[in-house]
Every structure is written in structure tokens, then in C-alpha cells.
C-alpha positions, 0 to 999 in steps of 0.5 A, a space after each residue: 132285851 138280850 141280842 137274840 131277842 132284839 134280832 128276833 124282834 126284827 125278824 118278827 117285824 119281817 113276818 108281820 110284813 109277810 102277813 100284810 102282803 098275804 104271804 105265810 108270815 115268816 121273817 128272817 134276819 142275818 146278823 154279823 158283828 153286831 149289825 144286820 146284814 139282811 132282812 127278809 120275809 116269805 115271797 113265795 106268792 109275790 114271786 110265784 117261786 116255791 123257793 122264795 122262803 124268808 131264810 133263802 132270801 135272807 141268806 142270799 142278801 147276806 152273802 151279797 152283802 159280804 161278797 161271799 157265800 159263807 156266813 160262818 161268822 153270822 147268825 140267822 134269826 128266823 121266826 119259825 123252824 126252817 124246812 128241809 130246803 132252808 136247813 140245807 141252804 143254812 148248812 151250805 152257807 155254814 151259818 155259825 148260829 141258827 136262832 128260831 122261834 116257833 117249832 114246825 112239827 109238820 114240816 120242820 127240818 128236825 123231823 125230816 133232816 136233823 143233820 142238814 145243818 153244818 156240824 158246827 152250827 149252834 141252834 137255839 130254839 124257842 126265842 119269842 116262840 109264842 109271838 111267832 106261833 100266834 102270827 102263824 095261827 092268826 094267818 091260817 085262821 083267816 084263810 080257813 
């Protein structure tokens, strides 16, 4: 398995934790220098906080881990395309690479704010997209 696949699998493990906790199943991992700096999943229900998305949690934890706000040597792996809020945070953190799984046609940043990321951020889409999409579909099917 390539490194993007390896880290996305870790993000999917986080998404599974969110699913089991009744949270929308999105998981995120920040990797840098061949190691994981942060793992996170959605906590919006748990924390009663609309900003507690997986990406926001992972960015904060990674910044705390390195002792600085810029993640310009890091890659953020997230199971679903980030929303506009998260894309803005990813841009401000100057994340080097964003790798995501499933596209979010309704609320993804590409629809509303395709320029929100830092201009140097490399984007890789569709890594393990089927697995991420299946988890989201199962979650919402249970709740409808």
C-alpha cells in the first residue's frame, strides 16, 4: 500500500470511531516526516460545537504537537472533501498537501470556495473514496 493509502486507512479508522459514537463519520490524520502528528474525527455532537469537524480537531492537535501554527511540511488526510470552514483553516495553516477520499457535492469547498486553500497546497482527491462514501451512506441510511 502506498503512503497515501496507509494514512487514509488511519483516517478511515477515525471515521469508524465517529460512526460508533453517533457522529457524522469523518476522520482525519495529519502526517509529517513519515509519522502521524494527529488523529481526529468529528466531535460536533459530543462537544455541542459546530466547528468541531475532524479536520479542525486534527489541525489543532498537529499544531500543538509541533509547537507552531504552520503545517507547511505536513499532509492532511481526510475521508471526505473538507467544507468551506475547514478549507479556510487548511489554507491558514499552510498545509503542504491535502488528500481526501469521497467528494462532497453538496457542501464541499470546491463548490463554494475553490480558492480557499493556500496556493501552494497540493490536492489529491479520491483516495479510498468508495470506502469513505460507503461509511457515510450507511450512517445516513440508519438515521433516515
